[in-house]
TORRO-599419 format. One record per atom (N, C-alpha, C, O): residue number from 1; x, y negated, z. Coordinates in steps of 0.2 Angstrom, whole numbers, plus 5000, padded with zeros to 4 digits. Each point is the difference from the previous one (the first is absolute). Example, Ala and Ser with C-alpha at 12.3 -4.5 7.8 and 13.67 -1.06 7.14 Angstrom:
! TORRO-599419
(1 (5066 5028 5039)) (1 (4996 4994 5000)) (1 (5004 4994 5000)) (1 (5005 5001 5003)) (2 (4993 4994 4993)) (2 (5004 4994 5001)) (2 (4996 4995 5003)) (2 (5003 4994 5001)) 
//
This chain:
! TORRO-599419
(1 (5054 5141 5053)) (1 (4993 4999 5001)) (1 (4998 5005 5005)) (1 (5002 5006 5001)) (2 (4993 4991 5004)) (2 (4998 5004 5005)) (2 (4993 5004 4998)) (2 (4996 4996 4996)) (3 (5003 5010 5005)) (3 (4994 5003 4999)) (3 (4995 5000 5005)) (3 (5002 5002 5006)) (4 (4992 4997 4993)) (4 (4994 5000 5005)) (4 (4998 5007 5001)) (4 (4997 5002 4995)) (5 (5005 5002 5010)) (5 (4998 5007 5001)) (5 (4997 5001 5007)) (5 (5004 5002 5004)) (6 (4990 4996 4997)) (6 (4997 5001 5006)) (6 (4998 5007 5002)) (6 (4999 5004 4996)) (7 (5001 4998 5010)) (7 (4998 5007 5003)) (7 (4993 5000 5000)) (7 (4996 4995 5000)) (8 (5001 5011 5000)) (8 (4993 5001 5001)) (8 (4997 4997 5006)) (8 (4995 4996 5000)) (9 (5009 5004 5006)) (9 (4997 4997 5006)) (9 (5000 4992 4999)) (9 (4996 4997 5003)) (10 (5010 5001 4994)) (10 (5000 4992 4999)) (10 (4994 4998 4996)) (10 (4997 4995 5002)) (11 (5001 5009 4993)) (11 (4994 4998 4996)) (11 (4994 5000 5004)) (11 (4996 4995 4999)) (12 (5003 5010 5005)) (12 (4994 5000 5004)) (12 (5000 4995 5005)) (12 (4995 4996 5001)) (13 (5011 5003 5002)) (13 (5000 4995 5006)) (13 (4999 4993 4997)) (13 (4997 4996 5004)) (14 (5005 5002 4990)) (14 (4999 4994 4997)) (14 (4994 4999 4997)) (14 (4998 4994 4997)) (15 (4997 5011 5002)) (15 (4994 4999 4997)) (15 (5000 5000 4993)) (15 (4996 4997 4997)) (16 (5009 5006 5000)) (16 (5001 4999 4992)) (16 (4997 5006 4996)) (16 (4999 4999 4994)) (17 (4999 5006 5010)) (17 (4997 5006 4996)) (17 (4992 4998 4999)) (17 (4997 4998 5005)) (18 (5001 5002 4989)) (18 (4993 4998 4998)) (18 (4996 5006 4998)) (18 (4994 4999 4999)) (19 (5009 5007 5000)) (19 (4997 5006 4998)) (19 (5003 5006 5003)) (19 (5006 5000 4998)) (20 (4991 5004 5006)) (20 (5003 5006 5002)) (20 (4995 5006 5000)) (20 (4994 4999 5002)) (21 (5008 5006 4996)) (21 (4996 5006 4999)) (21 (5003 5007 5002)) (21 (5006 5000 4998)) (22 (4990 5004 5004)) (22 (5003 5007 5001)) (22 (5000 5004 4993)) (22 (4995 4999 4997)) (23 (5011 5004 5002)) (23 (5001 5003 4993)) (23 (5001 5007 5001)) (23 (5000 5003 5006)) (24 (5002 5001 4989)) (24 (5002 5007 5001)) (24 (4995 5005 5001)) (24 (4994 4998 4999)) (25 (5008 5007 5005)) (25 (4995 5005 5001)) (25 (4994 4998 5005)) (25 (4995 5003 4999)) (26 (5006 4992 5005)) (26 (4995 4998 5004)) (26 (4995 4996 4996)) (26 (4994 5001 5002)) (27 (5008 4996 4993)) (27 (4995 4996 4996)) (27 (4996 5005 4995)) (27 (4995 4998 4998)) (28 (5008 5007 5000)) (28 (4997 5005 4996)) (28 (4996 5006 5003)) (28 (4997 5004 4997)) (29 (5004 4996 5010)) (29 (4996 5005 5003)) (29 (5003 5007 5000)) (29 (4997 5005 5001)) (30 (5010 4995 4997)) (30 (5003 5006 5000)) (30 (5005 5001 5005)) (30 (5005 5005 5000)) (31 (4995 4991 5005)) (31 (5004 5000 5006)) (31 (4999 5007 5004)) (31 (4995 5002 5000)) (32 (5011 5000 5004)) (32 (4999 5005 5005)) (32 (5002 4997 5006)) (32 (5002 4994 5001)) (33 (4997 5010 5005)) (33 (5002 4997 5006)) (33 (5008 4998 5001)) (33 (5001 4996 5004)) (34 (5003 5006 4992)) (34 (5007 4998 5000)) (34 (5002 4995 4995)) (34 (5005 4997 5000)) (35 (4990 5000 4996)) (35 (5001 4995 4995)) (35 (5001 4993 5004)) (35 (4998 4999 5005)) (36 (5007 4997 4992)) (36 (5001 4994 5002)) (36 (4995 4995 4997)) (36 (4996 5002 4996)) (37 (5005 4992 5006)) (37 (4995 4994 4997)) (37 (5005 4996 4996)) (37 (5004 4996 5003)) (38 (4994 5004 4991)) (38 (5004 4995 4995)) (38 (4996 4994 5000)) (38 (4994 5000 4999)) (39 (5009 4994 5001)) (39 (4997 4993 5000)) (39 (5004 4997 4994)) (39 (5006 4999 4999)) (40 (4989 4997 4997)) (40 (5003 4996 4995)) (40 (4996 4993 5000)) (40 (4995 5000 5003)) (41 (5009 4995 4994)) (41 (4996 4994 5000)) (41 (5004 4995 4996)) (41 (5005 5001 4997)) (42 (4993 4993 5004)) (42 (5003 4994 4996)) (42 (5001 4994 5005)) (42 (4996 4999 5005)) (43 (5009 4997 4994)) (43 (5001 4994 5004)) (43 (5002 4994 4996)) (43 (5002 5001 4994)) (44 (4997 4993 5009)) (44 (5002 4994 4996)) (44 (5007 4998 5003)) (44 (5001 5000 5006)) (45 (5003 4997 4989)) (45 (5006 4997 5002)) (45 (5000 4993 5003)) (45 (4996 4996 4996)) (46 (5006 5002 5009)) (46 (5000 4993 5003)) (46 (5003 4996 4995)) (46 (5004 5001 4996)) (47 (4993 4993 5003)) (47 (5002 4995 4995)) (47 (5007 4998 5000)) (47 (5003 4999 4995)) (48 (5000 5001 5011)) (48 (5007 4998 5001)) (48 (5005 5005 4996)) (48 (5006 4999 4999)) (49 (4991 5007 5000)) (49 (5004 5006 4997)) (49 (4998 5000 4992)) (49 (5003 5004 4996)) (50 (4992 4993 5002)) (50 (4998 5000 4993)) (50 (5004 4995 4996)) (50 (5000 5001 4994)) (51 (5002 4994 5009)) (51 (5004 4995 4996)) (51 (5008 5001 5001)) (51 (5002 5003 5005)) (52 (5001 4994 4991)) (52 (5008 5000 5000)) (52 (5002 5006 4996)) (52 (4997 5003 4996)) (53 (5010 4999 5006)) (53 (5003 5005 4996)) (53 (5001 5007 5003)) (53 (5002 5004 4997)) (54 (4995 4996 5009)) (54 (5000 5007 5003)) (54 (4996 5005 4997)) (54 (4995 4998 4996)) (55 (5006 5008 5006)) (55 (4996 5006 4997)) (55 (4995 5002 5005)) (55 (5001 4999 5006)) (56 (4994 5004 4992)) (56 (4994 5003 5004)) (56 (5000 5007 4999)) (56 (4999 5002 4994)) (57 (5001 5002 5011)) (57 (5000 5007 4999)) (57 (4993 5002 4998)) (57 (4995 4997 5003)) (58 (5004 5008 4992)) (58 (4993 5002 4998)) (58 (4996 5004 5005)) (58 (4994 5000 5000)) (59 (5010 5003 5005)) (59 (4997 5005 5004)) (59 (5003 5000 5007)) (59 (5006 4999 5001)) (60 (4990 5002 5004)) (60 (5002 5001 5007)) (60 (4997 5007 5002)) (60 (4994 5001 5000)) (61 (5011 5003 5003)) (61 (4997 5006 5002)) (61 (5003 5002 5007)) (61 (5005 4998 5002)) (62 (4991 5007 5001)) (62 (5002 5003 5007)) (62 (4999 5007 4999)) (62 (4995 5003 5000)) (63 (5011 5001 4999)) (63 (4999 5007 4999)) (63 (4998 5004 5006)) (63 (4998 5006 4999)) (64 (5003 4991 5007)) (64 (4997 5003 5006)) (64 (4993 5001 5000)) (64 (4997 5005 5002)) (65 (5000 4989 4997)) (65 (4992 5000 5000)) (65 (4997 5001 4993)) (65 (4994 5000 4999)) (66 (5010 5001 4996)) (66 (4998 5002 4993)) (66 (4996 4994 4997)) (66 (4994 5001 4998)) (67 (5008 4993 5003)) (67 (4997 4994 4998)) (67 (5004 4996 4995)) (67 (5006 4999 5000)) (68 (4990 4999 4995)) (68 (5003 4996 4994)) (68 (4996 4994 4999)) (68 (4994 5001 4999)) (69 (5009 4993 5001)) (69 (4996 4994 4998)) (69 (5004 4997 4994)) (69 (5006 5000 4999)) (70 (4990 4998 4996)) (70 (5003 4997 4994)) (70 (4998 4992 5000)) (70 (4995 4998 5002)) (71 (5010 4998 4995)) (71 (4998 4993 5000)) (71 (4995 4998 4994)) (71 (4998 5005 4996)) (72 (4999 4990 5005)) (72 (4994 4998 4995)) (72 (5003 5000 4993)) (72 (4996 5002 4995)) (73 (5010 4996 5003)) (73 (5002 5000 4994)) (73 (5000 5007 4997)) (73 (4998 5002 4994)) (74 (5004 5003 5010)) (74 (5000 5007 4998)) (74 (4993 5003 4999)) (74 (4999 5003 4995)) (75 (4996 4994 5009)) (75 (4993 5002 4999)) (75 (4998 4998 4994)) (75 (4996 5004 4996)) (76 (5005 4990 5002)) (76 (4998 4998 4993)) (76 (5003 5004 4994)) (76 (4997 5001 4995)) (77 (5010 5000 5006)) (77 (5003 5004 4995)) (77 (4997 5007 4999)) (77 (4999 5002 4994)) (78 (4999 5001 5012)) (78 (4997 5007 4999)) (78 (4993 4999 4997)) (78 (4998 5004 4996)) (79 (4998 4991 5006)) (79 (4993 4999 4997)) (79 (5001 4999 4992)) (79 (4996 5002 4997)) (80 (5008 4994 5001)) (80 (5001 4998 4993)) (80 (5002 5006 4996)) (80 (4997 5001 4994)) (81 (5007 5004 5009)) (81 (5001 5006 4997)) (81 (4995 5006 5001)) (81 (5001 5005 4997)) (82 (4994 4993 5006)) (82 (4995 5005 5002)) (82 (5003 5006 5003)) (82 (4998 5006 4999)) (83 (5007 4993 5005)) (83 (5004 5006 5004)) (83 (4997 5001 5006)) (83 (5000 4996 5005)) (84 (4998 5010 4997)) (84 (4996 5002 5006)) (84 (5005 5000 5006)) (84 (4998 5001 5006)) (85 (5009 4999 4992)) (85 (5005 5001 5006)) (85 (5002 4993 5002)) (85 (5004 5000 5004)) 
//
């Protein structure tokens, strides 16, 4: 079985990201001039990857830009558990 594991750039280029926000020290107002910018968000999985026997990765991340996107299924799981992470 093939796993759908898009990169952060692929998600943005394909217009699949529906929510993106600055997180971490920048969002809390505790950043310093040396602080990086953390970005978090959610994306939807294209229909062709939602059906069939393939797996879908819950998360796509870019450690260079400190960006993490979670798929919609993961977003719902977090909301149901009232998990702030």
